[in-house]
DODO-698825 format. One line per 4 residues: their letters; for each residue x, y, z of C-alpha. Coordinates in steps of 0.1 Angstrom, whole numbers, always signed. Layout:
! residues N
a = X Y Z | ... .
END
This chain:
! residues 264
mdal = -150 +290 -88 | -175 +271 -67 | -179 +245 -94 | -141 +241 -96 .
wlic = -139 +235 -58 | -166 +209 -60 | -147 +191 -89 | -116 +192 -69 .
lltf = -133 +177 -39 | -148 +149 -60 | -114 +143 -75 | -100 +141 -40 .
iiht = -126 +115 -30 | -120 +95 -63 | -83 +92 -58 | -84 +86 -20 .
tetl = -109 +58 -23 | -91 +42 -52 | -58 +43 -35 | -71 +30 -2 .
syai = -83 -1 -20 | -47 -13 -14 | -53 -10 +23 | -83 -33 +20 .
rfag = -64 -58 +1 | -37 -59 +27 | -64 -63 +54 | -76 -93 +34 .
vktg = -39 -107 +34 | -37 -102 +72 | -70 -119 +79 | -66 -146 +53 .
riav = -100 -134 +37 | -88 -120 +4 | -121 -129 -14 | -141 -109 +12 .
amsl = -117 -81 +10 | -120 -80 -28 | -158 -76 -24 | -151 -46 -2 .
vgit = -128 -32 -28 | -156 -34 -53 | -178 -14 -29 | -152 +12 -23 .
llls = -146 +16 -60 | -184 +21 -64 | -180 +53 -43 | -152 +64 -66 .
rtsn = -172 +57 -98 | -203 +76 -84 | -180 +106 -77 | -167 +103 -112 .
liqg = -202 +104 -126 | -211 +134 -108 | -178 +151 -115 | -180 +147 -153 .
pftg = -208 +172 -161 | -193 +198 -139 | -159 +195 -156 | -176 +197 -190 .
glmd = -194 +229 -178 | -160 +245 -170 | -149 +238 -206 | -182 +252 -220 .
qaal = -177 +284 -199 | -141 +288 -212 | -152 +284 -248 | -178 +311 -242 .
lhtd = -156 +335 -225 | -125 +326 -247 | -104 +319 -217 | -76 +293 -211 .
pswq = -89 +267 -186 | -56 +249 -183 | -48 +263 -148 | -82 +249 -136 .
lhmi = -73 +215 -150 | -40 +216 -133 | -58 +223 -101 | -80 +193 -105 .
iaas = -50 +171 -111 | -34 +186 -79 | -65 +174 -60 | -58 +140 -72 .
svgt = -23 +142 -58 | -36 +154 -24 | -62 +127 -24 | -34 +100 -30 .
laai = -12 +115 -3 | -42 +114 +21 | -47 +77 +14 | -10 +70 +21 .
alfp = -13 +87 +55 | -45 +69 +62 | -32 +34 +52 | -24 +21 +87 .
tfvq = -57 +33 +101 | -77 +19 +71 | -61 -15 +74 | -73 -18 +110 .
isrr = -108 -6 +101 | -109 -29 +71 | -100 -59 +93 | -130 -52 +115 .
vish = -153 -46 +86 | -141 -80 +70 | -149 -98 +102 | -184 -82 +104 .
lela = -192 -90 +68 | -182 -126 +72 | -204 -130 +102 | -233 -110 +86 .
gsip = -231 -127 +52 | -242 -97 +32 | -236 -60 +31 | -272 -49 +39 .
qmlr = -272 -73 +69 | -238 -59 +81 | -250 -24 +79 | -280 -32 +100 .
tavt = -260 -51 +127 | -226 -36 +128 | -230 +1 +119 | -242 +16 +151 .
vdsl = -235 +48 +170 | -213 +28 +195 | -193 +12 +168 | -187 +46 +151 .
rrvr = -175 +59 +183 | -150 +31 +186 | -135 +39 +152 | -111 +63 +170 .
hhvr = -94 +34 +187 | -84 +20 +153 | -66 +53 +143 | -30 +47 +135 .
ipsw = -8 +78 +129 | +23 +67 +108 | +54 +71 +130 | +91 +73 +122 .
qvis = +96 +38 +136 | +71 +24 +111 | +86 +44 +83 | +121 +32 +91 .
rfrf = +110 -4 +86 | +96 +5 +51 | +118 -14 +25 | +121 -13 -13 .
kgip = +139 -47 -16 | +121 -74 -36 | +95 -51 -52 | +98 -51 -91 .
krll = +108 -17 -102 | +91 -22 -135 | +58 -28 -117 | +61 +6 -100 .
llnc = +71 +24 -133 | +41 +8 -151 | +18 +17 -123 | +30 +53 -123 .
lgta = +26 +56 -161 | -9 +40 -160 | -20 +63 -133 | -7 +93 -152 .
iyts = -26 +83 -183 | -58 +77 -163 | -56 +109 -144 | -49 +132 -174 .
svls = -67 +116 -202 | -102 +129 -198 | -90 +163 -189 | -67 +164 -218 .
vlya = -96 +154 -242 | -119 +181 -227 | -90 +207 -232 | -86 +195 -268 .
tlla = -122 +203 -276 | -111 +239 -273 | -81 +235 -295 | -101 +217 -322 .
pdyk = -137 +231 -319 | -145 +221 -355 | -140 +184 -344 | -155 +186 -310 .
atvl = -175 +153 -313 | -146 +134 -326 | -124 +146 -298 | -150 +137 -271 .
mssg = -155 +103 -284 | -117 +97 -283 | -118 +98 -245 | -133 +63 -244 .
ming = -104 +51 -265 | -77 +66 -244 | -93 +55 -211 | -97 +21 -226 .
fati = -60 +19 -234 | -52 +29 -198 | -76 +2 -185 | -61 -24 -207 .
fmti = -26 -13 -199 | -32 -17 -161 | -52 -49 -164 | -26 -67 -185 .
lvdp = +7 -53 -171 | +0 -43 -135 | -29 -61 -119 | -16 -97 -126 .
qval = +17 -89 -110 | +0 -75 -79 | -22 -105 -78 | +7 -130 -80 .
ltek = +26 -113 -53 | -4 -112 -31 | -10 -149 -37 | +26 -156 -26 .
amqg = +18 -140 +7 | -13 -161 +10 | +7 -193 +5 | +34 -183 +30 .
katq = +60 -177 +2 | +63 -140 +11 | +60 -122 +44 | +31 -99 +52 .
esir = +57 -71 +57 | +69 -75 +21 | +33 -73 +9 | +27 -42 +30 .
dmyl = +58 -26 +16 | +46 -35 -20 | +12 -19 -15 | +28 +12 +0 .
wlmi = +52 +16 -29 | +23 +11 -53 | +5 +39 -36 | +36 +61 -37 .
srff = +40 +53 -75 | +4 +63 -79 | +13 +97 -63 | +42 +101 -87 .
gtll = +18 +92 -115 | -5 +121 -106 | +25 +144 -108 | +35 +131 -141 .
aqfl = -1 +137 -153 | +5 +175 -147 | +32 +173 -175 | +11 +151 -198 .
lvpa = -21 +173 -196 | -13 +199 -222 | +9 +179 -247 | -17 +151 -248 .
aywv = -45 +176 -256 | -26 +190 -285 | -19 +154 -297 | -56 +146 -295 .
awls = -64 +179 -313 | -38 +170 -340 | -53 +135 -345 | -89 +144 -347 .
plfh = -89 +156 -383 | -75 +122 -394 | -107 +105 -386 | -126 +125 -413 .
END
């Protein structure tokens, strides 16, 4: 049970940091420093990738234990996906605060010229104490200004679907190893193919549209409010993607188990 809670915590961190990357991008739009903001996005995603590396062996351990005890671990996998939903919701709530903090970090990074130099000069006890002044709690007044107009519905649907595949794919593959134990190696190797499909899906169909809409804001062809609303809707669509992943988990596992003999 302790391992499960650790996996859920790491999953929470992964989805919170990945979703908050939209806040950093919006801070880049507001400051006109989108290139600097994207470098910070890369650093934030590094934290996500590190958590993912640590999480993987623990999740595999759950499957090994289920195989030894002949138990069904599907409820544990559903809990892990639930942690991704909670992490995404936390990122949505932290969006206003993280935009303010990101604006300050972008300014410090531009002055320092490098991440190590910024950490030496800007990260002090006094600066950490001042973080509380940047906290922004979402209010009803802010929510009431939230608009859907002008945001491509197809973009949100694709983002939702891509998130669902990304969230459930590895867990489905791990579950499939229990459904097809004679083809365990084949099943495990298929995780890269499924994740690769999700990555290509997001890279080709989602990311370019987000980049184009962001560029319009940088050129003054779209308002910052419309870009803010777009990022918030993308975060919300990610949340619904994690909910959809709950329904994909088991069917996808059976599909992978059914396909595995075909490679022999």
